N, C-alpha and C positions, 0 to 999 in steps of 0.2 A: 424082424428077428425077436423070439419072446426074452423077456427079462432074464429068465432063468439060462436060455441058452447064451446070452450076451456075458454073462457071470461066467460061466462055463467056460466060454471062450477065452476070457480075459484070465482065468485060471491056468488054462491050458497055454498061453502066451508066454506067461512068467515062468511056468515050470519048463517050458522049452528053454527058455534062457538061464535056466538053473538058479532061479530067484524065488523067494517065497511071495506068492500072492497077496498074502495077507499085509505084508509091508507097504505094497502099492495101494491097495484098498484104503488102508488108514493114512496114507498120505493124501489119495483122492478127498477123503472125507474131510480134510482140514485145506486143501487148496482152495485160493478164491476164484470166482469166475472171472474169465478173461474178458476184457474190453476192448473196444477198436482201438483207441490211443495208445494203450499198452503193446497191444499186438503188432500194430504198424510203427509204434516208437514215433508217433507224431511230434511229440514236444521236441524231441532229440533232433529230429530231421528238421522242423523248422528254426532249430536253433542254428545250423550249419552255415548260415550265410553270415559273412562277416566283411562287408565292405571295408575298402582302404580309404575311401573318400567320402564326401557329402553329398555326392551325386545320386538322387534317387534310382537312376537308371542302371547304375553298377549293379544293384540288387538282381535288376531283371538278366543282366550279364552273367552273374554268379549262378543263379537257379538255374538258367538256360543249360549251362554246361554241367551242373550237376543232375539235371535230367537226361542229357545225352549221355552221361558217365552210366547212369541206372540204365537207360536202353542198352548201352554196349554191354552192359552185365547181362542181361536178358539174352543178349545174342551169345555171349561166350557160353552161358548156361546152356543152351540150346547146342552149340559146337562140341562142348564137352561130351554131351550124351551121345552125339554120332561116333566121335574118334574112340570112345571108350567102350561102344556096345559090343558084346560079344559076337553076335550074329547079326551082320546087318543087312537089313531088306529094304527093299524099295518103297514098300509101305510106309516104314518107317522114315527112311530119307523124305520121302514126297512130304511127308507133314513137317519135319523138321526145317527142310530148306523152305518152305512156304511160310513158317513162322520167321524165319531168317528175312525173307522178303517184306514180310508185313511189317517187322521192326525198322528195316533200310528205309522203307516207304516213309515210315513216321519220322525218321530224321531229317529225310529230305523236305516232307512238306512243313517239317516245323521251322524251318529256315526264316518263313514270314515273321516269327517272333521277333529275331535279332534284325532282319533287314528292314522292318517297319516300326518296329516296337520299341525302339529306343531314339534319343536325341542325337541328331547326327554330331552337333558341337560339344555335347556333354561328354560324349563317348569318346572323341579325339583328344578330349583333355583328362580325363580318368585312366584311359588306358597306359596312358605315360606313368601310371604308379603302377602298373603290372609287370613293367620289364623286370627279369628277363623271362618270366613265366609265360608260356605259350602252350595253345592247345596241340601244337605239336609234341608235347611232353606227355599226351594220353598214352598210358601203357598199353589200356586195354584194345586200343586200335590197333597196336602191334601184335597183342596176343592173338587177336581174330586172324591177321594175315599167317601168323606161323602155324595155327590149328588148321587153316584151310588149304595151305598150299605148300610144295616145296620151297626151299629158300631161292633156288636158281630163278624161279618165277618172280621173287622179288627184287632182282637185279635189273637195270635199266641199261639200255645199249650203251651208255657211258661206261657203266661198270663194268659190263661185259667184255670190255676192251682190255681189261687188268685182269680178266681170267685165265687162268691155264686150261688146258683142254679137258682135263678132268678134275674141276675144283671141287676142294673140300667144302664141307658144311662152314666150317669157320671162315674159309677164303669168301664163299657166298656172304656169309654176314658181314665180313668187312666192306663190300661193296654192296650192301643192301641199299636200293635207292633212296630212303629217307635220310641215310647219312649226308648226302650231298646238300640237304637243305642247310645243314651247319658246319659244313667243312669246306676249306680250301684245299682242294684236291692237289694243287700245285705246291702248296707250302705246308699242308697238314695243319694248318691253323684251325680251331674249332672255336665256335661262339660259346658264349658261357650257357647258354640255353642247352647246346648240346654236350658240353661237359657236365652240366648238372645230371641230364637225363642219362648219360652213360654212367656216371658215378653211381647212380640209385639203380638203373635197369638193365645195364647192358649183360651183367655176368648171368642173371637170371633168364632174360631174353635168350642169351645163347644156351644156356640149360634147356629151355624149353624146348627150342629148335633141334637140340640133341635128342631128347624124350621123345619129340613127334616124328623124327626121321621114319620114314616108311609107315606111318600110321597118320598122317593127316588127311582130311576130307579128300582130297584129290587122290591120295593113294589108295584109302578104302574103298573107292569107286572100284577098283579093279577087282574086287571080292564078288561083285555083283555077276552072275551070268549072262547077264545082259542090261542094257540102261534103255529104258522106253524113251520113246520121243516125249512125253510128258515129262519126265525127269529130267532128260536133257535140258528142255527150255526153262524148267525151274531153274535149275543150275546155271544156265545161261543169264536168266534175270537176275539171279542174286549176284553174279559176277559183272554185270553190268550196272545194277543199281549201287552197288557198293563201290566199286571202283572207276566208275565214268560219271554217273548221275549225280551221286553225293559231292565228290570233290567240284564239280561242275557248279552246282549250287552254293556250294563254300566259297568258290571264286567270287561269284555274283553279289554275296554278302560281304566278303572282304572289300570288293571294289566301292561298294556303295559307300563305305564308311573310309577307306583309306585313299581312295582316289579325291583329287581335290574337287571341291564343289563346281560345277559347271565348265570341267576341265577334262580333256582326255587323257590327260598325265597326270603322274603321281610322283611324289618323292618319298611317300610315307613307305616304311617296311613294317613287318608284322613286330609284335612285341618281342617277339625272339629273334628278331634283327635278319631274319629269311628273306630271301626274294619269293614272296609268296605267290605271286602270278605264274612264276615258273615252276616254283615247288610243287603247288597245289595242282596243276593242270595233269590230267591223266594220261595225256600224251608225254610229258615228260617223266612221270612216274612209270608208266608202262607196268603196272601191277595187274597180274591176272591170274585167278585161282586155278581157272579150270580150261589152260589155252588150248589143249585138243578139242575141245567144243567150238572152236572159232577157226574161220579158214584165213588163208594168208591176207587175204584182202581185207578181211574185219581186223586182223592184228595191226596190218600197216597203218590202217587208218584211226586206231584206237583213240576215240575220243577228239580226233582231230577235227571233224567237222562240225561239231556240236556246239553249241553256246549253253548257258545257263537257262537263257530263255527258251530254248528248244526243249530242255527238260521240264521246265515248268508248265509248259503247253501241253507236254505228254502227260503230265500227272493229271492235267485237268479233263483231257480227253477219255 
């Protein structure tokens, strides 16, 4: 585009906005050139690691979780585009679901940083300073669930026993699977980790669930005239990666640090006090985003026959 055409296009842009183009031209004349460190906010980003101990590997622990949160934000960014798109097409969905699969695979493959990249003894000392904070308290993880599927798909078998025949959204939220990690269902007592999380996020999560009722990715798939085998397989892959593969690799990493060295037993709990082996396992969570794409046998065996080692071997092949 010639310089004269560019100037004309800029003039038209601001006139269409009801603005005086000259104001913006004068502002551009005085603006400083942008540089990488300011655009990416490098100095701010590199200042966000604030260890609570003097163990060097605690900084690795912090940065890894910050990278995970940024990856989850990438996923939320893609999912928001899907649920808000006025006219949903298969072409658009194929691209966005593939992006989600790519991000989830990055999360799965990154666990070696945690599993093999920290000193075992140091971690089991400095982690005690982190209680009651827990990865359980990652709200973006919950956002992805609520954006992707109806709440009744986030209630495990134990929770479904308490639901009425036609449960409300609020009822499903009360028995959502992750509440079992920090709540004694018999006494109603909640861990401090759970109380902190609910105090900060429960209201906003329920509001999001209400907003997404009938508008989740699962719901919006019904707008397509048909679903090709290619799209179905990409959706199944996302469901599998996010709800089976990632939790299992997470368990493998937790076992590495929380199981006693040289023993098959453990007395250690997560920093949030959860029964992490039970809570993290997909067979307990039973979380499925697109249950209609799985047959009864696959649903009955959801993550039961797989180990973290199986997942890692799959990633290599």
